[in-house]
NUKOL-998312 format. One line per 10 residues: their letters; for each residue x negated, y, z of C-alpha. Coordinates in nm, 2 decimals, always signed. Layout:
BEGIN
a	X,Y,Z ~ ...
END
This chain:
BEGIN
mhnqrlwqra	+0.00,+0.00,+0.00 ~ -0.29,+0.24,+0.07 ~ -0.44,+0.17,-0.27 ~ -0.10,+0.24,-0.43 ~ -0.08,+0.57,-0.25 ~ -0.43,+0.66,-0.37 ~ -0.32,+0.58,-0.73 ~ +0.00,+0.78,-0.70 ~ -0.18,+1.07,-0.54 ~ -0.45,+1.08,-0.81
qqhvaegrld	-0.18,+1.09,-1.08 ~ +0.00,+1.37,-0.90 ~ -0.33,+1.57,-0.88 ~ -0.39,+1.52,-1.25 ~ -0.04,+1.63,-1.33 ~ -0.09,+1.95,-1.12 ~ -0.44,+2.02,-1.27 ~ -0.63,+1.96,-0.95 ~ -0.90,+1.75,-1.11 ~ -1.14,+1.77,-0.81
aaeaslrall	-0.88,+1.62,-0.58 ~ -0.79,+1.36,-0.85 ~ -1.15,+1.26,-0.88 ~ -1.18,+1.22,-0.50 ~ -0.87,+1.00,-0.48 ~ -0.98,+0.78,-0.78 ~ -1.33,+0.73,-0.64 ~ -1.18,+0.62,-0.31 ~ -0.95,+0.38,-0.49 ~ -1.24,+0.24,-0.70
ereprnvpar	-1.44,+0.17,-0.38 ~ -1.16,-0.07,-0.29 ~ -1.08,-0.19,-0.64 ~ -1.39,-0.16,-0.86 ~ -1.23,-0.36,-1.14 ~ -0.92,-0.14,-1.16 ~ -0.94,-0.05,-1.53 ~ -0.66,+0.21,-1.54 ~ -0.81,+0.39,-1.25 ~ -1.15,+0.38,-1.41
mllssvclgr	-1.02,+0.52,-1.74 ~ -0.83,+0.79,-1.56 ~ -1.15,+0.89,-1.38 ~ -1.33,+0.90,-1.71 ~ -1.07,+1.14,-1.84 ~ -1.10,+1.35,-1.53 ~ -1.47,+1.37,-1.56 ~ -1.43,+1.48,-1.93 ~ -1.18,+1.73,-1.82 ~ -1.43,+1.88,-1.58
grlrdgcaea	-1.69,+1.90,-1.86 ~ -1.91,+1.61,-1.75 ~ -1.95,+1.40,-2.06 ~ -2.21,+1.17,-1.92 ~ -2.00,+1.08,-1.62 ~ -1.70,+1.03,-1.84 ~ -1.90,+0.79,-2.06 ~ -2.03,+0.60,-1.77 ~ -1.68,+0.54,-1.62 ~ -1.54,+0.43,-1.96
vaaaqalpdd	-1.83,+0.18,-2.01 ~ -1.77,+0.04,-1.66 ~ -1.40,+0.00,-1.75 ~ -1.50,-0.19,-2.07 ~ -1.69,-0.44,-1.86 ~ -1.38,-0.53,-1.65 ~ -1.11,-0.55,-1.92 ~ -0.82,-0.79,-1.85 ~ -0.63,-0.99,-2.11 ~ -0.43,-0.69,-2.21
aeliattamc	-0.45,-0.59,-2.58 ~ -0.30,-0.24,-2.52 ~ -0.55,-0.16,-2.25 ~ -0.83,-0.29,-2.47 ~ -0.72,-0.06,-2.75 ~ -0.70,+0.24,-2.52 ~ -1.04,+0.18,-2.37 ~ -1.20,+0.11,-2.71 ~ -1.06,+0.44,-2.85 ~ -1.19,+0.64,-2.56
lfrvgetvat	-1.53,+0.48,-2.59 ~ -1.56,+0.56,-2.96 ~ -1.45,+0.92,-2.92 ~ -1.72,+0.99,-2.66 ~ -1.99,+0.82,-2.87 ~ -2.03,+0.49,-2.70 ~ -2.02,+0.29,-3.02 ~ -2.19,-0.02,-2.90 ~ -1.95,-0.05,-2.60 ~ -1.66,+0.00,-2.84
rqcmqhpeia	-1.77,-0.29,-3.05 ~ -1.81,-0.50,-2.74 ~ -1.44,-0.42,-2.65 ~ -1.34,-0.54,-3.00 ~ -1.50,-0.88,-2.93 ~ -1.26,-0.95,-2.64 ~ -1.10,-1.29,-2.68 ~ -0.75,-1.16,-2.60 ~ -0.75,-0.98,-2.94 ~ -0.76,-1.31,-3.13
rardapalar	-0.45,-1.45,-2.95 ~ -0.26,-1.12,-2.90 ~ +0.10,-1.10,-3.03 ~ +0.16,-0.74,-2.93 ~ +0.21,-0.59,-3.28 ~ +0.18,-0.22,-3.18 ~ -0.14,-0.30,-2.99 ~ -0.28,-0.48,-3.29 ~ -0.20,-0.17,-3.50 ~ -0.39,+0.05,-3.26
lahvwqmlge	-0.68,-0.20,-3.25 ~ -0.69,-0.18,-3.63 ~ -0.74,+0.20,-3.59 ~ -1.05,+0.12,-3.38 ~ -1.19,-0.10,-3.65 ~ -1.13,+0.17,-3.90 ~ -1.31,+0.43,-3.69 ~ -1.60,+0.19,-3.67 ~ -1.61,+0.16,-4.04 ~ -1.50,-0.20,-4.04
hgqalllmdr	-1.22,-0.17,-4.29 ~ -1.19,-0.54,-4.37 ~ -1.14,-0.62,-4.00 ~ -0.89,-0.33,-3.98 ~ -0.68,-0.47,-4.26 ~ -0.68,-0.82,-4.10 ~ -0.53,-0.68,-3.78 ~ -0.28,-0.48,-3.97 ~ -0.17,-0.78,-4.16 ~ -0.12,-0.97,-3.83
alalgfdnpe	+0.09,-0.67,-3.70 ~ +0.30,-0.67,-4.02 ~ +0.36,-1.05,-3.99 ~ +0.49,-0.99,-3.63 ~ +0.75,-0.75,-3.76 ~ +0.57,-0.42,-3.70 ~ +0.68,-0.17,-3.96 ~ +0.73,+0.20,-4.00 ~ +0.62,+0.47,-4.26 ~ +0.31,+0.57,-4.08
fryfralqlq	+0.20,+0.21,-4.04 ~ +0.25,+0.15,-4.41 ~ +0.06,+0.46,-4.50 ~ -0.23,+0.36,-4.28 ~ -0.23,+0.01,-4.43 ~ -0.23,+0.16,-4.78 ~ -0.54,+0.35,-4.69 ~ -0.72,+0.04,-4.57 ~ -0.63,-0.13,-4.90 ~ -0.77,+0.17,-5.08
fngqlqdaer	-1.09,+0.18,-4.88 ~ -1.14,-0.19,-4.95 ~ -1.10,-0.14,-5.32 ~ -0.75,-0.30,-5.36 ~ -0.61,+0.00,-5.55 ~ -0.31,-0.17,-5.70 ~ -0.21,-0.31,-5.37 ~ -0.26,+0.03,-5.21 ~ -0.02,+0.19,-5.46 ~ +0.25,-0.07,-5.39
eieaclrqgr	+0.20,-0.01,-5.01 ~ +0.23,+0.37,-5.05 ~ +0.56,+0.31,-5.24 ~ +0.68,+0.09,-4.95 ~ +0.59,+0.38,-4.71 ~ +0.79,+0.62,-4.92 ~ +1.09,+0.40,-4.93 ~ +1.10,+0.43,-4.55 ~ +1.00,+0.80,-4.52 ~ +1.05,+1.00,-4.84
nhgrawltla	+0.91,+1.32,-4.69 ~ +0.57,+1.17,-4.60 ~ +0.35,+1.43,-4.77 ~ +0.02,+1.25,-4.72 ~ +0.16,+0.94,-4.89 ~ +0.27,+1.14,-5.19 ~ -0.07,+1.30,-5.21 ~ -0.25,+0.96,-5.18 ~ -0.02,+0.82,-5.45 ~ -0.11,+1.11,-5.69
rlrrqtpagn	-0.49,+1.06,-5.62 ~ -0.50,+0.69,-5.67 ~ -0.50,+0.72,-6.05 ~ -0.47,+0.97,-6.33 ~ -0.11,+1.08,-6.38 ~ +0.02,+1.05,-6.74 ~ +0.33,+1.17,-6.93 ~ +0.45,+0.80,-6.93 ~ +0.37,+0.74,-6.56 ~ +0.40,+1.01,-6.29
hldelvgqlr	+0.61,+1.12,-6.00 ~ +0.66,+1.49,-6.10 ~ +1.04,+1.50,-6.07 ~ +1.03,+1.32,-5.73 ~ +0.77,+1.57,-5.60 ~ +0.98,+1.86,-5.71 ~ +1.28,+1.71,-5.54 ~ +1.10,+1.64,-5.22 ~ +0.97,+2.00,-5.20 ~ +1.34,+2.12,-5.19
hvelgsedha	+1.40,+1.93,-4.87 ~ +1.06,+1.94,-4.68 ~ +1.01,+2.16,-4.38 ~ +0.85,+2.48,-4.51 ~ +0.51,+2.55,-4.35 ~ +0.46,+2.19,-4.24 ~ +0.16,+1.98,-4.33 ~ +0.40,+1.76,-4.53 ~ +0.49,+2.07,-4.73 ~ +0.12,+2.14,-4.79
alefalyktl	+0.05,+1.78,-4.89 ~ +0.34,+1.78,-5.14 ~ +0.20,+2.10,-5.30 ~ -0.14,+1.94,-5.33 ~ +0.02,+1.63,-5.48 ~ +0.21,+1.85,-5.72 ~ -0.11,+2.03,-5.82 ~ -0.29,+1.70,-5.89 ~ +0.00,+1.57,-6.10 ~ +0.04,+1.90,-6.30
edlgrhdeaw	-0.34,+1.92,-6.36 ~ -0.35,+1.56,-6.49 ~ -0.06,+1.66,-6.73 ~ -0.25,+1.96,-6.86 ~ -0.01,+2.21,-6.71 ~ -0.28,+2.42,-6.55 ~ -0.10,+2.75,-6.48 ~ +0.17,+2.56,-6.28 ~ -0.10,+2.34,-6.12 ~ -0.28,+2.65,-5.99
qaltrgnavm	+0.04,+2.79,-5.84 ~ +0.10,+2.47,-5.65 ~ -0.26,+2.46,-5.53 ~ -0.25,+2.82,-5.40 ~ +0.08,+2.75,-5.22 ~ -0.06,+2.44,-5.05 ~ -0.37,+2.62,-4.94 ~ -0.17,+2.92,-4.81 ~ +0.03,+2.68,-4.59 ~ -0.29,+2.52,-4.45
aarnphdrtl	-0.45,+2.86,-4.40 ~ -0.16,+2.97,-4.19 ~ -0.16,+2.65,-3.99 ~ -0.54,+2.64,-3.94 ~ -0.67,+3.00,-3.94 ~ -1.05,+3.02,-4.00 ~ -1.24,+3.20,-3.73 ~ -1.50,+3.39,-3.94 ~ -1.66,+3.56,-3.64 ~ -1.72,+3.23,-3.45
eerqfralaq	-1.87,+3.07,-3.77 ~ -2.10,+3.37,-3.81 ~ -2.22,+3.34,-3.45 ~ -2.28,+2.97,-3.49 ~ -2.48,+3.01,-3.81 ~ -2.68,+3.29,-3.66 ~ -2.76,+3.09,-3.35 ~ -2.86,+2.79,-3.55 ~ -3.10,+3.00,-3.76 ~ -3.32,+3.05,-3.45
yaaptflsgv	-3.37,+2.67,-3.44 ~ -3.49,+2.68,-3.80 ~ -3.82,+2.83,-3.68 ~ -4.15,+2.64,-3.70 ~ -4.21,+2.70,-3.32 ~ -3.90,+2.50,-3.24 ~ -3.97,+2.22,-3.49 ~ -4.34,+2.19,-3.44 ~ -4.31,+1.95,-3.15 ~ -4.10,+1.67,-3.30
aevagdgpqp	-4.01,+1.38,-3.07 ~ -4.20,+1.06,-3.05 ~ -3.91,+0.81,-3.07 ~ -3.99,+0.48,-2.92 ~ -3.85,+0.16,-3.06 ~ -3.87,-0.03,-3.38 ~ -3.59,-0.17,-3.59 ~ -3.39,-0.03,-3.88 ~ -3.43,+0.34,-3.95 ~ -3.16,+0.58,-4.08
ifilglprsg	-3.16,+0.78,-4.40 ~ -2.95,+1.10,-4.37 ~ -2.74,+1.23,-4.65 ~ -2.59,+1.58,-4.59 ~ -2.45,+1.88,-4.77 ~ -2.12,+2.04,-4.82 ~ -1.81,+1.82,-4.85 ~ -1.73,+1.72,-5.21 ~ -2.09,+1.78,-5.32 ~ -2.16,+1.42,-5.43
ttllerllgq	-2.28,+1.27,-5.10 ~ -2.06,+0.97,-5.15 ~ -2.20,+0.90,-5.50 ~ -2.56,+0.92,-5.37 ~ -2.47,+0.69,-5.08 ~ -2.31,+0.43,-5.32 ~ -2.62,+0.44,-5.54 ~ -2.85,+0.39,-5.25 ~ -2.63,+0.11,-5.12 ~ -2.72,-0.09,-5.43
htqvatpgel	-3.08,-0.12,-5.30 ~ -3.15,-0.46,-5.13 ~ -3.31,-0.28,-4.83 ~ -3.03,-0.03,-4.76 ~ -2.70,-0.06,-4.58 ~ -2.43,+0.20,-4.63 ~ -2.19,+0.22,-4.33 ~ -2.04,+0.56,-4.43 ~ -1.99,+0.88,-4.24 ~ -2.12,+0.83,-3.89
pdfprqlrwc	-2.03,+1.07,-3.61 ~ -2.31,+0.94,-3.39 ~ -2.57,+1.21,-3.42 ~ -2.33,+1.50,-3.32 ~ -2.19,+1.29,-3.04 ~ -2.53,+1.19,-2.90 ~ -2.63,+1.55,-2.92 ~ -2.33,+1.63,-2.70 ~ -2.42,+1.35,-2.46 ~ -2.77,+1.49,-2.42
adahgaalld	-2.63,+1.83,-2.36 ~ -2.36,+1.69,-2.13 ~ -2.10,+1.90,-2.30 ~ -1.77,+1.73,-2.39 ~ -1.59,+1.86,-2.69 ~ -1.45,+1.76,-3.03 ~ -1.61,+2.03,-3.25 ~ -1.95,+1.97,-3.42 ~ -2.08,+2.26,-3.23 ~ -1.94,+2.52,-2.99
ermlqrldgi	-2.08,+2.80,-2.78 ~ -2.17,+2.58,-2.48 ~ -2.35,+2.34,-2.70 ~ -2.55,+2.62,-2.87 ~ -2.65,+2.75,-2.52 ~ -2.79,+2.41,-2.42 ~ -2.99,+2.31,-2.73 ~ -3.31,+2.44,-2.58 ~ -3.28,+2.21,-2.28 ~ -3.22,+1.89,-2.47
dyaqlgrryl	-3.46,+1.60,-2.45 ~ -3.50,+1.53,-2.82 ~ -3.68,+1.20,-2.77 ~ -3.39,+1.08,-2.56 ~ -3.15,+1.20,-2.83 ~ -3.34,+1.00,-3.09 ~ -3.34,+0.68,-2.88 ~ -2.97,+0.71,-2.80 ~ -2.88,+0.76,-3.16 ~ -3.08,+0.45,-3.27
eqtqwhargt	-2.93,+0.24,-2.99 ~ -2.57,+0.33,-3.10 ~ -2.63,+0.30,-3.48 ~ -2.89,+0.03,-3.56 ~ -2.62,-0.24,-3.57 ~ -2.50,-0.08,-3.90 ~ -2.81,-0.20,-4.08 ~ -2.69,-0.57,-4.07 ~ -3.04,-0.71,-4.13 ~ -3.17,-0.45,-4.37
pryvdklpsn	-3.46,-0.21,-4.27 ~ -3.26,+0.11,-4.36 ~ -2.91,+0.23,-4.33 ~ -2.75,+0.55,-4.45 ~ -2.58,+0.81,-4.23 ~ -2.37,+1.02,-4.47 ~ -2.20,+1.29,-4.26 ~ -2.19,+1.60,-4.48 ~ -2.16,+1.85,-4.19 ~ -2.49,+1.73,-4.05
fmlaglihka	-2.64,+2.00,-4.28 ~ -2.59,+2.23,-3.98 ~ -2.80,+2.00,-3.76 ~ -3.08,+1.91,-4.01 ~ -3.36,+2.07,-3.80 ~ -3.23,+1.90,-3.48 ~ -3.22,+1.57,-3.67 ~ -3.58,+1.60,-3.77 ~ -3.69,+1.70,-3.42 ~ -3.52,+1.39,-3.27
lprapilhls	-3.59,+1.14,-3.55 ~ -3.90,+1.26,-3.74 ~ -3.93,+0.93,-3.93 ~ -3.58,+0.96,-4.09 ~ -3.57,+1.08,-4.45 ~ -3.32,+1.36,-4.51 ~ -3.15,+1.40,-4.85 ~ -2.95,+1.72,-4.93 ~ -2.69,+1.71,-5.20 ~ -2.68,+2.04,-5.38
ragmdvcfsn	-2.40,+2.11,-5.62 ~ -2.34,+2.42,-5.83 ~ -2.16,+2.69,-5.62 ~ -1.85,+2.72,-5.83 ~ -1.80,+2.35,-5.87 ~ -1.85,+2.26,-5.50 ~ -1.63,+2.56,-5.38 ~ -1.35,+2.47,-5.62 ~ -1.38,+2.10,-5.52 ~ -1.33,+2.21,-5.15
yralfgdahq	-1.04,+2.44,-5.24 ~ -0.86,+2.16,-5.42 ~ -0.90,+1.91,-5.13 ~ -0.67,+1.88,-4.83 ~ -0.89,+1.83,-4.52 ~ -0.62,+1.85,-4.25 ~ -0.73,+2.06,-3.96 ~ -1.10,+2.02,-4.06 ~ -1.30,+2.27,-4.27 ~ -1.06,+2.55,-4.23
ysyaldtmal	-1.28,+2.78,-4.44 ~ -1.17,+2.58,-4.75 ~ -0.81,+2.71,-4.75 ~ -0.89,+3.06,-4.89 ~ -1.13,+3.17,-5.16 ~ -1.28,+3.45,-4.95 ~ -1.36,+3.23,-4.65 ~ -1.48,+2.96,-4.89 ~ -1.73,+3.21,-5.04 ~ -1.85,+3.32,-4.70
hyrryralma	-1.90,+2.97,-4.58 ~ -2.09,+2.88,-4.90 ~ -2.33,+3.18,-4.85 ~ -2.40,+3.09,-4.49 ~ -2.46,+2.72,-4.58 ~ -2.71,+2.83,-4.85 ~ -2.89,+3.06,-4.61 ~ -2.91,+2.79,-4.34 ~ -3.05,+2.54,-4.58 ~ -3.31,+2.79,-4.69
hwhaampgvi	-3.40,+2.84,-4.32 ~ -3.44,+2.46,-4.27 ~ -3.66,+2.43,-4.58 ~ -3.89,+2.72,-4.47 ~ -3.93,+2.58,-4.12 ~ -4.00,+2.22,-4.22 ~ -4.13,+2.21,-4.58 ~ -4.12,+1.88,-4.76 ~ -3.89,+1.72,-4.50 ~ -3.56,+1.76,-4.69
ldvdyadlvs	-3.53,+1.65,-5.05 ~ -3.27,+1.85,-5.25 ~ -3.08,+1.63,-5.49 ~ -2.90,+1.82,-5.76 ~ -2.56,+1.67,-5.84 ~ -2.57,+1.77,-6.21 ~ -2.91,+1.60,-6.24 ~ -2.79,+1.30,-6.05 ~ -2.50,+1.23,-6.29 ~ -2.70,+1.34,-6.61
dteavmrrvl	-3.04,+1.17,-6.54 ~ -2.96,+0.92,-6.28 ~ -3.29,+0.72,-6.31 ~ -3.52,+1.02,-6.27 ~ -3.33,+1.14,-5.97 ~ -3.31,+0.80,-5.80 ~ -3.68,+0.74,-5.85 ~ -3.75,+1.07,-5.66 ~ -3.49,+0.97,-5.39 ~ -3.63,+0.63,-5.33
lhcglpfdaa	-3.99,+0.76,-5.32 ~ -3.88,+1.02,-5.06 ~ -3.72,+0.74,-4.86 ~ -4.03,+0.52,-4.88 ~ -3.85,+0.25,-5.08 ~ -3.96,+0.07,-5.39 ~ -3.77,+0.14,-5.71 ~ -3.47,-0.08,-5.77 ~ -3.29,-0.06,-6.11 ~ -2.96,-0.16,-5.93
cldtagnaap	-2.95,+0.19,-5.79 ~ -2.88,+0.34,-6.13 ~ -2.50,+0.28,-6.11 ~ -2.23,+0.20,-5.86 ~ -2.08,-0.08,-6.07 ~ -2.05,-0.40,-5.87 ~ -2.07,-0.21,-5.53 ~ -1.77,-0.37,-5.35 ~ -1.85,-0.21,-5.01 ~ -1.56,-0.03,-4.85
vstlssaqvr	-1.56,+0.35,-4.88 ~ -1.33,+0.58,-4.68 ~ -1.39,+0.93,-4.81 ~ -1.17,+1.13,-5.05 ~ -1.38,+0.99,-5.33 ~ -1.28,+0.63,-5.25 ~ -1.10,+0.58,-5.57 ~ -1.33,+0.77,-5.81 ~ -1.66,+0.63,-5.68 ~ -1.57,+0.28,-5.79
epvhrrglda	-1.60,+0.40,-6.15 ~ -1.94,+0.41,-6.33 ~ -2.14,+0.73,-6.29 ~ -1.98,+1.01,-6.50 ~ -2.01,+1.38,-6.56 ~ -1.64,+1.48,-6.54 ~ -1.69,+1.68,-6.22 ~ -1.93,+1.93,-6.39 ~ -1.77,+2.27,-6.46 ~ -1.43,+2.14,-6.36
wrryetqlap	-1.36,+2.49,-6.22 ~ -1.36,+2.64,-6.57 ~ -1.00,+2.52,-6.62 ~ -0.91,+2.80,-6.38 ~ -1.18,+3.05,-6.48 ~ -0.94,+3.35,-6.47 ~ -0.79,+3.25,-6.13 ~ -1.13,+3.19,-5.98 ~ -1.28,+3.52,-6.10 ~ -1.28,+3.66,-5.74
lraaladll	-1.47,+3.36,-5.61 ~ -1.72,+3.39,-5.89 ~ -1.77,+3.76,-5.82 ~ -1.83,+3.69,-5.45 ~ -2.10,+3.43,-5.54 ~ -2.25,+3.61,-5.84 ~ -2.60,+3.65,-5.69 ~ -2.62,+3.28,-5.59 ~ -2.51,+3.13,-5.93
END
């Protein structure tokens, strides 16, 4: 009864925002019941709420070591562990024997999400199939399953699953957008009338509204109706800009603060990272710059694994700074960069990621936004090659503007903020190059698709790898891919993305003027 009172008291303290009192009650309870996983997980959340990331991680890891045969609790714990950067402990949760015998369909669907976050898309699809066989079914589940089919290269099955999603939820904007992106729309095969019809009934200003406009844009562009396509694209971006306003002032402070770490004095003392084993290759750059294509080409090499976009470096950076948060960087993180043990950061990163290599000596970490952290990556992992995808300014800015990133990359929803972000990105990359000459290899997207062999020879040399002719095309690469390019990158290397912006040259004149000195 005393333990129950402690538990109820802790929950009441949390509800009332008294986190210090909640922590005291939970620690008292855990002294009596050290294997009480719900109490351990609540204590982890309390520590995170008080800004103590390391303590929150420690409590979540301890909870994972005492998990009962409860699929829902396993899923909750695994999700928490992944989000705070404890990737290895997350994988250990997913090996719990209860998962193999579980018949809790909603829990299986949540566990499938964990596999997806880990980049294990085949495993995610298997759990989703089990949940479906147990009768679990709703539009969001069907949409998520369609994405897994798409990521695993089963594009026709993905299209059928999207249609099943839309039969249950006609206003599911993301599903309409995915359907439009899966293949080129033609006069004989498109969903134009249905999209126009859905736009009459969707909640104005919602994300479903924005997604429908982006889907309409993609369809109209494929049909060659470019003026109408542009109107739909600007409407979709306007909705997202209103929903996710871009903080220009905060971005300026962040880029200015990072520039001080692009100084030779900061980078001169790189860390001596202990430990052998597989080593990462970092691919970074703006989103939609060609990072996925380069990753797929590298993945054809017999000595390279390609697990995709890994969040581990930013999360281990946060662990070393003991600063909980969801953003890549924030003010508190920037203030603590000087006090970080970069050797420890390198070790923790390798501990959490080397499993991705799967027996190969190298594995690719392809998180585009790591361009902001390039100097910190080199300081923590001086042996890691860094490849920077550079794409022509108008092409990459337009490619960002025509993408729907949700609540990420808010700069992309207006041409003026897109131009500002591009200028700051270019300036920061120039800082990194000046501070650590020869460390980062620029890979020009136009050269990559036009003279693939010459570029890949330079890339492999920079990575210390022997030339492999298999790296000249992505044909035959059946590895899952979960980026916006997941449908296109299964095609042979092509040049269709070059100068795509010229279809809208008149409408993009303000962007071109804003970038004139950089083009």
